[in-house]
C-alpha positions as CSV (number, residue, x, y, z in Angstrom):
1,M,-20.6,31.5,84.0
2,Q,-23.1,28.9,82.5
3,S,-22.7,25.3,83.1
4,T,-23.4,22.6,80.6
5,S,-26.1,20.2,81.6
6,P,-25.5,16.4,81.5
7,N,-28.3,15.8,79.1
8,A,-26.7,18.4,76.6
9,S,-23.3,16.7,77.0
10,A,-24.7,13.2,76.2
11,A,-26.8,14.6,73.3
12,S,-23.4,16.1,71.8
13,T,-21.5,12.8,72.3
14,S,-24.3,10.9,70.7
15,R,-24.2,13.1,67.6
16,A,-20.5,12.9,67.2
17,D,-20.6,9.2,67.5
18,A,-23.3,9.1,64.7
19,V,-21.0,11.2,62.5
20,A,-18.1,8.8,63.1
21,D,-20.4,5.9,62.3
22,T,-21.5,7.6,59.0
23,S,-17.9,8.2,58.0
24,D,-17.0,4.6,58.7
25,V,-19.9,3.4,56.5
26,S,-18.9,5.7,53.8
27,D,-15.3,4.6,53.8
28,A,-16.4,0.9,53.8
29,A,-18.6,1.7,50.9
30,D,-15.6,3.2,49.1
31,V,-13.6,0.1,49.3
32,P,-15.5,-1.9,46.7
33,D,-15.6,1.0,44.4
34,A,-11.8,1.3,44.6
35,A,-11.4,-2.5,44.1
36,E,-13.8,-2.3,41.0
37,A,-11.6,0.5,39.6
38,I,-8.4,-1.5,40.1
39,V,-10.0,-4.5,38.4
40,A,-11.2,-2.5,35.5
41,N,-7.9,-0.7,34.9
42,E,-6.3,-4.1,34.9
43,V,-8.8,-5.4,32.3
44,E,-8.1,-2.5,30.1
45,E,-4.4,-3.0,30.4
46,R,-4.8,-6.5,29.3
47,K,-7.0,-5.7,26.5
48,A,-4.3,-3.0,25.4
49,D,-1.7,-5.7,25.7
50,A,-3.8,-8.2,23.7
51,V,-4.3,-5.7,20.9
52,E,-0.7,-4.9,20.6
53,E,0.2,-8.5,20.6
54,S,-2.3,-9.1,17.9
55,S,-1.0,-6.3,15.8
56,D,2.6,-7.7,16.2
57,V,1.3,-11.3,15.0
58,H,-0.6,-9.8,12.1
59,L,2.5,-8.0,10.9
60,S,4.7,-11.1,11.3
61,R,2.1,-13.3,9.4
62,A,2.0,-10.5,6.7
63,F,5.7,-10.5,6.4
64,H,5.9,-14.3,6.1
65,R,3.3,-14.3,3.3
66,S,5.3,-11.7,1.6
67,L,8.4,-13.7,1.7
68,I,6.6,-16.9,0.3
69,A,5.0,-14.8,-2.5
70,G,8.3,-13.2,-3.3
71,E,10.1,-16.5,-3.4
72,E,7.4,-17.7,-5.8
73,R,7.8,-14.7,-8.1
74,L,11.8,-15.0,-8.2
75,H,11.5,-18.7,-9.2
76,R,9.1,-18.3,-12.2
77,S,10.1,-19.2,-15.6
78,L,10.9,-16.6,-18.2
79,P,7.7,-17.2,-20.3
80,N,5.6,-16.9,-17.0
81,M,7.2,-13.7,-16.3
82,L,6.6,-12.2,-19.5
83,A,3.1,-13.5,-19.8
84,T,2.0,-12.2,-16.3
85,G,3.7,-8.8,-17.4
86,M,1.8,-8.6,-20.4
87,V,-1.5,-9.4,-18.9
88,G,-0.8,-6.8,-16.2
89,G,0.1,-4.2,-19.1
90,M,-3.2,-5.1,-20.8
91,D,-5.4,-4.5,-17.4
92,V,-3.8,-1.0,-17.0
93,G,-4.5,-0.5,-20.6
94,I,-8.2,-1.1,-19.9
95,G,-7.8,1.6,-17.1
96,V,-6.3,4.0,-19.6
97,L,-9.1,3.4,-22.2
98,A,-11.7,4.1,-19.3
99,L,-9.9,7.2,-18.5
100,L,-9.7,8.6,-21.9
101,V,-13.4,7.8,-22.7
102,V,-14.7,9.4,-19.6
103,K,-12.4,12.4,-20.0
104,E,-13.6,12.9,-23.4
105,A,-17.3,12.7,-22.6
106,T,-17.2,14.7,-19.4
107,G,-14.1,16.8,-19.4
108,S,-13.5,16.0,-15.8
109,D,-10.2,15.0,-14.7
110,M,-11.6,13.5,-11.4
111,L,-14.2,11.4,-13.0
112,A,-11.6,10.2,-15.5
113,S,-9.3,9.2,-12.7
114,L,-12.0,7.2,-10.9
115,A,-12.7,5.5,-14.2
116,F,-9.1,4.5,-14.5
117,A,-9.4,2.5,-11.3
118,S,-11.2,-0.1,-13.4
119,G,-7.7,-1.2,-14.8
120,F,-6.5,-1.8,-11.1
121,I,-9.5,-3.6,-10.2
122,M,-8.9,-6.1,-13.2
123,L,-5.2,-6.2,-12.2
124,T,-6.2,-7.3,-8.6
125,L,-8.9,-9.8,-9.6
126,A,-6.7,-11.4,-12.3
127,H,-3.7,-11.5,-10.1
128,S,-1.6,-10.1,-12.9
129,E,1.3,-7.8,-12.0
130,L,3.1,-4.4,-12.8
131,F,7.0,-4.0,-12.8
132,T,6.5,-1.6,-9.8
133,E,4.5,-4.4,-7.8
134,N,7.9,-6.3,-7.5
135,F,9.4,-3.5,-5.3
136,M,8.1,-5.2,-2.0
137,M,8.1,-8.9,-1.8
138,P,11.0,-10.0,-4.1
139,V,13.1,-7.2,-2.7
140,T,12.4,-8.5,0.8
141,V,13.4,-12.0,-0.1
142,V,16.8,-10.7,-1.4
143,L,17.5,-8.3,1.5
144,T,16.4,-10.8,4.1
145,E,18.5,-13.6,2.8
146,R,21.3,-11.5,1.5
147,R,21.1,-13.1,-2.0
148,D,22.6,-11.6,-5.1
149,G,20.2,-9.4,-7.2
150,L,20.5,-11.4,-10.6
151,A,17.0,-13.1,-10.1
152,L,15.5,-10.0,-9.0
153,L,16.8,-8.0,-12.0
154,R,15.6,-10.9,-14.3
155,L,12.1,-10.6,-12.6
156,W,12.0,-6.6,-13.0
157,S,13.1,-6.6,-16.6
158,S,11.0,-9.5,-17.7
159,T,7.8,-8.0,-16.0
160,L,8.6,-4.4,-17.4
161,L,9.1,-5.6,-20.9
162,G,5.7,-7.6,-20.6
163,N,4.0,-4.6,-19.3
164,W,5.1,-2.5,-22.2
165,A,4.3,-5.2,-24.8
166,G,0.8,-5.9,-23.5
167,G,0.2,-2.2,-22.8
168,A,1.4,-1.2,-26.3
169,L,-0.8,-4.0,-27.9
170,L,-4.0,-2.8,-26.2
171,M,-3.4,0.9,-26.9
172,G,-2.7,0.2,-30.4
173,L,-6.2,-1.5,-30.6
174,V,-7.9,1.1,-28.6
175,M,-6.6,4.1,-30.8
176,A,-7.4,2.2,-33.9
177,S,-11.0,1.1,-33.2
178,V,-12.4,3.8,-30.9
179,G,-12.9,7.1,-32.6
180,G,-12.8,10.6,-31.1
181,L,-10.2,9.9,-28.6
182,D,-7.0,11.5,-30.4
183,A,-7.2,15.0,-28.9
184,T,-7.7,13.6,-25.4
185,A,-5.0,11.1,-25.8
186,V,-2.6,13.6,-26.8
187,E,-3.5,16.0,-23.9
188,V,-3.1,13.2,-21.4
189,G,0.2,11.8,-22.9
190,R,2.0,14.9,-23.4
191,H,2.2,15.7,-19.8
192,Y,5.2,13.6,-19.2
193,P,7.6,14.7,-21.8
194,E,6.6,18.3,-21.0
195,M,7.8,17.7,-17.4
196,G,11.1,16.7,-18.8
197,I,13.9,15.2,-16.7
198,G,14.0,17.3,-13.5
199,W,13.2,17.5,-9.9
200,V,9.4,17.7,-10.2
201,S,9.3,14.6,-12.4
202,F,11.6,12.7,-10.1
203,T,9.6,13.5,-7.0
204,G,6.5,12.5,-8.8
205,G,8.2,9.1,-9.6
206,V,9.1,8.8,-6.1
207,L,5.6,9.3,-5.0
208,G,4.2,6.9,-7.8
209,G,6.7,4.2,-6.4
210,V,5.6,4.8,-2.8
211,V,1.8,4.4,-3.6
212,I,2.2,1.4,-5.7
213,T,4.4,-0.4,-3.2
214,L,2.0,0.5,-0.3
215,M,-0.8,-1.0,-2.3
216,T,1.2,-4.1,-2.6
217,W,1.9,-4.4,1.1
218,V,-1.6,-3.5,2.0
219,Q,-3.2,-6.2,-0.1
220,R,-0.6,-8.7,1.0
221,A,-1.5,-8.0,4.6
222,N,-5.3,-8.3,4.0
223,R,-7.2,-11.5,2.7
224,D,-10.5,-9.7,2.4
225,M,-11.1,-9.1,-1.2
226,L,-13.2,-6.0,-0.5
227,A,-10.2,-4.4,1.2
228,K,-8.0,-5.3,-1.7
229,L,-10.2,-3.8,-4.2
230,L,-10.7,-0.7,-2.2
231,T,-6.9,-0.3,-2.0
232,A,-6.6,-0.8,-5.8
233,V,-9.3,1.9,-6.4
234,V,-7.6,4.5,-4.0
235,T,-4.2,3.7,-5.7
236,A,-5.2,4.0,-9.1
237,F,-7.0,7.2,-8.3
238,L,-3.9,8.7,-6.7
239,L,-1.8,7.7,-9.7
240,A,-4.0,9.3,-12.3
241,A,-5.5,12.4,-10.6
242,P,-2.5,14.5,-10.1
243,P,-1.0,12.7,-12.1
244,L,2.0,10.9,-10.5
245,N,5.0,9.9,-12.6
246,H,4.5,6.0,-12.9
247,S,6.7,4.2,-15.4
248,V,3.9,1.7,-16.8
249,V,0.9,4.1,-16.5
250,G,2.8,6.9,-18.0
251,S,4.2,4.9,-20.8
252,L,0.9,3.6,-21.8
253,E,-0.7,7.1,-21.8
254,M,2.2,8.2,-24.0
255,M,1.9,5.3,-26.3
256,A,-1.6,6.2,-26.8
257,A,-0.8,9.7,-27.9
258,L,2.0,8.5,-30.2
259,F,-0.4,6.1,-31.9
260,T,-2.5,9.2,-33.0
261,G,0.4,10.2,-35.1
262,S,0.0,13.8,-34.0
263,A,1.9,13.7,-30.7
264,P,4.1,16.8,-30.1
265,F,6.8,14.4,-29.0
266,G,8.5,11.1,-30.3
267,W,9.7,7.7,-29.0
268,L,13.0,9.0,-27.8
269,D,11.1,11.4,-25.6
270,T,9.0,8.6,-24.2
271,F,11.9,6.5,-23.5
272,G,13.8,9.3,-21.6
273,A,10.5,10.2,-19.6
274,V,10.1,6.4,-18.7
275,G,13.5,5.9,-17.8
276,W,13.5,8.8,-15.5
277,A,10.1,7.6,-13.9
278,I,11.8,4.1,-13.4
279,V,14.5,5.8,-11.2
280,G,12.1,7.6,-9.1
281,N,9.8,4.6,-8.7
282,I,12.7,2.5,-7.4
283,V,13.8,5.2,-4.9
284,G,10.2,5.6,-3.7
285,G,9.1,1.9,-3.6
286,V,12.4,0.2,-2.4
287,G,14.3,3.1,-0.7
288,L,11.4,4.4,1.3
289,V,8.5,1.9,1.7
290,T,10.3,-1.5,1.5
291,M,13.2,-0.5,3.9
292,L,10.9,1.1,6.3
293,R,8.7,-2.0,6.5
294,L,11.8,-4.0,7.0
295,V,12.6,-1.7,10.0
296,Q,8.9,-2.0,11.2
297,V,9.1,-5.8,11.1
298,G,12.2,-5.9,13.3
299,S,15.2,-8.0,13.4
300,Q,13.8,-10.7,15.6
301,T,11.1,-11.5,13.2
302,I,13.6,-11.4,10.1
303,E,15.9,-13.9,11.9
304,A,12.9,-16.0,12.8
305,E,12.0,-16.1,9.1
306,Q,15.6,-16.9,8.2
307,H,15.2,-20.2,10.5
308,H,11.7,-20.8,9.5
309,P,11.3,-24.5,8.2
310,D,9.8,-23.4,4.8
311,R,12.5,-20.8,4.5
312,A,15.2,-23.3,5.3
313,H,13.9,-25.7,2.7
314,Q,13.8,-23.0,0.0
315,L,17.2,-21.9,1.0
316,G,18.7,-25.4,0.6
317,S,17.1,-25.8,-2.9
318,D,18.9,-22.7,-4.2
């Protein structure tokens, strides 16, 4: 047998000690890295919590502004409601004029739908209103404070009548003064009576109500005018391009066709199509968007608003 020399044994022991020392140094170096990772994770978690809290605060503030705006709309005088509705109808009428002119010149439905957005840009900048824009804020006030719906029905009916009156006036002026649009106006306007009263027209009305009510909520939640205008353009395009069944937009397009004197439908057909569109718009705007937004806001925020000093003062004055 071979014996191990004392020098070899000492060398082996020295190497083992060196390896152990290296391992200790490595472990010691890992401690700061682990601590930094823990701190980084805590920072990220705090950032996520801050973002979530900021989102909740933003939602609560948007809800509060919606209630204040809805309260103001419900307490307007009748002449104010009618005038606001008429201006809104005229704004949309400008959009219909742009749609007809571009469609006649280019034959493109997409370009015409983009041109139609000019009416909604004016609607936003002028702070005028459509009947369907009152599906969010006034309805939220009525539901949150458990009021009767008489003031809401008064607002809806007055604004809708104003939209029709202002839109009819502008469409009459357009068809009387701008030549070469008759065939295009009939082509655009006949779409709604030809759909009839059925499932397709109803679902188109539901989508129309959803789109316009989402526009109301997004514009109320944002104070940046560029964001509001972008929302208006997108909404107008979505209403005009398919087209969706919107009670005000569709009625103005049918009026333009009727004013040519050669429309293949009459006023009774128009009233029927518009009435069916109103039903769909209410289901989409109130039944889907507004109710879901109330669920999103949550019962705690709603209860807090009911006891808010501004709200308490307004409730006491009713």
